C-alpha positions as CSV (number, residue, x, y, z in Angstrom):
1,M,15.3,-44.1,37.3
2,E,15.8,-44.3,33.5
3,D,12.1,-44.0,33.0
4,L,12.1,-40.8,35.1
5,K,14.9,-39.3,33.1
6,S,13.2,-40.2,29.8
7,T,9.9,-38.7,31.0
8,L,11.6,-35.5,32.2
9,N,13.5,-35.2,28.9
10,R,10.3,-35.5,26.9
11,L,8.7,-32.9,29.3
12,V,11.5,-30.5,28.8
13,K,11.4,-30.9,25.0
14,S,7.7,-30.3,25.0
15,L,8.1,-27.2,27.1
16,E,10.8,-25.9,24.8
17,R,8.4,-26.3,21.8
18,D,5.6,-24.5,23.7
19,V,7.9,-21.6,24.7
20,K,9.1,-21.2,21.1
21,G,5.4,-21.2,19.9
22,L,4.5,-18.6,22.5
23,E,7.5,-16.5,21.5
24,A,6.4,-16.5,17.9
25,K,2.8,-15.6,18.9
26,V,4.1,-12.7,21.1
27,E,6.3,-11.5,18.3
28,A,3.4,-11.5,15.9
29,L,1.2,-9.6,18.4
30,M,3.9,-7.0,19.0
31,K,4.0,-6.4,15.2
32,L,0.2,-6.1,15.0
33,P,-0.1,-2.3,15.5
34,D,2.6,-1.7,12.8
35,R,0.9,-4.2,10.5
36,M,-2.5,-2.5,10.9
37,E,-0.9,1.0,10.2
38,V,0.9,-0.2,7.1
39,E,-2.1,-2.1,5.7
40,R,-4.2,1.1,6.2
41,L,-1.9,3.2,4.0
42,P,-3.0,1.8,0.6
43,T,-6.7,2.1,1.5
44,T,-6.2,5.6,2.8
45,L,-4.4,6.4,-0.4
46,A,-7.4,5.3,-2.4
47,W,-10.0,7.1,-0.2
48,S,-8.0,10.3,-0.2
49,M,-7.6,10.2,-4.0
50,D,-11.3,9.4,-4.6
51,S,-12.5,12.2,-2.3
52,G,-10.1,14.7,-3.8
53,D,-8.1,15.2,-0.6
54,M,-4.7,15.9,-2.0
55,E,-3.4,17.1,1.4
56,L,-4.2,13.7,3.0
57,W,-2.9,11.9,0.0
58,L,0.4,13.7,0.2
59,S,0.7,13.1,3.9
60,L,1.1,9.3,3.3
61,W,4.4,9.7,1.4
62,S,7.9,10.1,2.6
63,E,9.8,13.3,1.6
64,D,12.2,11.1,-0.6
65,V,9.4,9.0,-2.2
66,H,10.1,7.2,-5.4
67,Y,7.0,6.8,-7.6
68,V,7.4,4.5,-10.7
69,V,5.0,3.5,-13.5
70,P,7.1,1.5,-16.0
71,Q,4.4,1.3,-18.7
72,Y,4.4,5.1,-19.0
73,D,8.1,5.8,-18.3
74,I,7.1,7.7,-15.2
75,D,9.8,7.9,-12.6
76,I,9.2,10.6,-10.0
77,R,11.6,11.2,-7.1
78,G,10.7,13.4,-4.1
79,K,7.5,14.6,-2.6
80,A,7.6,18.1,-4.3
81,A,7.8,16.4,-7.8
82,L,5.0,14.0,-6.8
83,K,2.8,16.9,-5.7
84,E,3.2,18.5,-9.1
85,F,2.5,15.3,-10.9
86,A,-0.5,14.5,-8.6
87,A,-2.1,17.9,-9.2
88,I,-2.4,17.1,-12.9
89,A,-2.4,13.3,-13.3
90,V,-4.1,12.1,-10.1
91,F,-6.4,14.9,-9.1
92,G,-6.8,16.9,-12.3
93,L,-7.9,14.5,-15.1
94,E,-11.1,13.1,-13.7
95,A,-14.3,14.6,-12.2
96,R,-15.2,11.6,-10.1
97,R,-13.0,8.7,-9.1
98,F,-13.7,5.3,-7.5
99,S,-10.8,3.0,-6.5
100,A,-10.8,-0.4,-4.9
101,I,-7.7,-1.8,-3.2
102,T,-7.7,-5.5,-2.4
103,N,-5.5,-8.4,-1.3
104,I,-3.2,-6.2,0.6
105,A,-0.1,-8.2,1.7
106,V,2.7,-6.7,3.8
107,D,5.9,-8.0,5.3
108,I,7.4,-6.0,8.2
109,K,11.0,-6.2,9.1
110,G,11.8,-3.7,11.9
111,S,11.2,-0.2,10.7
112,T,10.8,-1.1,7.1
113,A,8.2,-3.1,5.2
114,T,7.2,-4.2,1.7
115,G,3.7,-4.7,0.4
116,K,1.6,-5.3,-2.6
117,D,-2.1,-5.1,-3.6
118,Y,-4.5,-5.3,-6.5
119,Y,-6.4,-2.2,-7.6
120,I,-9.3,-1.3,-9.8
121,H,-9.9,2.3,-10.6
122,Y,-12.9,3.9,-12.4
123,G,-12.9,7.5,-13.3
124,Y,-14.9,10.0,-15.4
125,P,-12.3,11.9,-17.5
126,I,-12.7,15.6,-18.0
127,N,-12.8,16.5,-21.7
128,P,-10.0,19.1,-22.2
129,E,-12.0,20.8,-24.9
130,T,-15.3,21.3,-23.0
131,G,-14.1,21.0,-19.4
132,K,-17.0,18.6,-18.7
133,P,-16.7,15.1,-17.4
134,S,-17.4,12.2,-19.7
135,E,-20.6,10.3,-19.3
136,E,-18.6,7.1,-19.8
137,R,-16.0,5.9,-17.3
138,A,-12.5,4.9,-17.9
139,V,-11.2,1.8,-16.1
140,S,-7.7,0.7,-15.1
141,E,-6.6,-2.3,-13.1
142,G,-3.3,-3.6,-11.9
143,Q,-1.0,-4.0,-9.0
144,H,1.0,-1.8,-6.6
145,F,4.3,-2.9,-5.1
146,Y,5.3,-0.8,-2.1
147,E,8.2,-0.1,0.2
148,F,7.4,1.5,3.6
149,A,9.4,3.0,6.4
150,K,8.6,4.0,9.9
151,L,9.7,7.7,10.1
152,D,9.2,9.9,13.2
153,G,7.0,7.3,14.8
154,G,4.6,6.8,11.8
155,W,4.7,4.7,8.7
156,K,5.1,6.3,5.2
157,I,5.2,5.0,1.7
158,T,8.8,5.4,0.4
159,R,8.4,3.8,-2.9
160,V,5.6,2.5,-5.1
161,E,5.7,0.8,-8.5
162,V,2.4,0.7,-10.3
163,H,1.9,-2.1,-12.8
164,L,-1.0,-1.4,-15.1
165,N,-2.5,-4.7,-16.3
166,R,-5.3,-3.2,-18.3
167,R,-6.7,0.3,-19.2
168,Q,-9.9,1.0,-21.0
169,E,-10.4,4.6,-22.0
170,A,-13.9,6.2,-21.8
171,V,-15.8,6.3,-25.1
172,R,-16.1,9.8,-26.5
């Protein structure tokens, strides 16, 4: 009888471990659509910027977005201010842009998330005197640190902090 109790006890403990493992897998699967949508935001950000689609680019941000670039003392709050900044600094300074976003990592907790990535950006600056793009490209690389929120059923970027690790201006 003692052997039977011991066997049943081991069986119950094994089943408890299996159930906990299954619960963790189900939880991860339930988060998968959100994870996919959040991870898509940085790449859509790069593609929309590179293609010059400011409307798509702006659609990725929340109305109360906070955009920070500490190295340049840039601290923008709100989508209207971001739109003004983007018209000049994001979409107006280069004729052609090529951005790569890699190593996207996100952590989702309910309807909020944090994330980070590495970026490399190449662009051909427009010469303000001639209005023509440079033959040489400028290069910048660094990291983005994000905060996201699920708003009205979709994910938006609510905060980004850009850390510029290196910038090389185009030779003129």
